[in-house]
C-alpha positions as CSV (number, residue, x, y, z in Angstrom):
1,M,97.6,104.7,130.1
2,S,99.9,106.7,127.8
3,T,102.0,105.3,125.0
4,R,105.2,106.3,126.8
5,T,104.1,104.2,129.8
6,D,103.3,101.2,127.5
7,E,106.8,101.5,126.0
8,R,108.5,101.5,129.3
9,A,106.5,98.4,130.4
10,S,107.6,96.6,127.2
11,G,111.3,97.3,128.0
12,E,112.0,99.8,125.3
13,G,114.1,102.8,126.2
14,P,112.9,106.4,126.5
15,L,112.4,108.5,123.4
16,F,115.2,110.9,124.4
17,E,117.7,108.0,123.8
18,D,116.4,107.5,120.2
19,S,118.8,109.3,117.8
20,D,116.1,110.2,115.3
21,F,114.0,111.8,118.0
22,R,117.0,113.7,119.3
23,E,117.8,114.9,115.8
24,Q,114.3,116.3,115.3
25,L,114.4,118.0,118.7
26,R,117.8,119.5,118.2
27,E,116.6,122.5,116.1
28,L,113.7,123.4,118.3
29,P,113.7,126.2,121.0
30,P,114.6,125.3,124.6
31,S,111.0,125.7,125.6
32,A,109.9,122.9,123.2
33,K,112.7,120.7,124.5
34,L,111.6,121.2,128.1
35,V,107.9,120.5,127.2
36,A,109.0,117.3,125.4
37,K,111.0,116.2,128.5
38,V,108.0,116.8,130.8
39,L,105.7,114.9,128.4
40,E,108.2,112.0,128.3
41,T,107.9,111.5,132.0
42,N,104.3,112.6,132.7
43,A,102.1,112.3,129.5
44,P,99.3,112.8,128.7
45,L,99.0,116.3,130.1
46,S,96.8,119.3,129.4
47,Q,98.3,122.6,128.4
48,G,97.7,123.9,131.9
49,D,99.4,120.9,133.5
50,L,102.3,121.4,131.2
51,A,102.7,125.0,132.2
52,E,102.5,124.1,135.8
53,Q,105.0,121.3,135.7
54,S,107.5,123.1,133.4
55,L,107.1,126.4,135.1
56,L,106.7,128.1,131.7
57,P,104.0,130.7,130.9
58,D,100.9,129.4,129.1
59,R,101.8,131.3,126.0
60,T,105.2,129.7,125.9
61,V,103.8,126.2,126.3
62,R,101.3,126.9,123.4
63,Y,104.3,127.9,121.2
64,A,106.3,124.9,122.3
65,L,103.4,122.5,121.5
66,S,102.9,124.1,118.1
67,R,106.6,123.7,117.2
68,L,106.6,120.1,118.5
69,G,103.5,119.5,116.4
70,E,105.0,121.0,113.3
71,V,107.8,118.4,113.3
72,G,105.5,115.6,114.3
73,L,106.8,114.9,117.8
74,V,103.6,115.6,119.7
75,D,100.0,114.6,119.3
76,S,96.8,115.4,121.2
77,R,93.4,113.9,122.0
78,Y,90.5,114.9,124.1
79,S,90.8,114.1,127.8
80,F,88.9,111.2,129.2
81,H,88.4,113.1,132.4
82,D,87.2,116.4,130.8
83,A,86.2,116.3,127.2
84,R,86.5,120.1,126.9
85,K,90.3,119.7,127.3
86,Q,93.0,118.4,125.0
87,V,95.8,116.4,126.4
88,Y,99.2,116.0,124.8
89,F,101.7,113.2,124.4
90,L,104.8,112.4,122.5
91,R,104.5,110.4,119.2
92,Q,106.5,107.4,118.4
């Protein structure tokens, strides 16, 4: 289960309502904002799943993930279903 789902279960609001989160996201490109929004509702997701759900090209998703990672908004781990793949999720 993802961290985002755990937060919702505990009654806390979505990250996009957090002013600090929004401020960090404000300076990022639109593709990074879209990827963050997809991750907010569906994390953890692989890069391919993010491309499919966001309708962005793989290369754009890679760039968005790198930008989100640079500002500390996204993290990754190996998939429990396929250890060859990384899955991404939003940080607290």
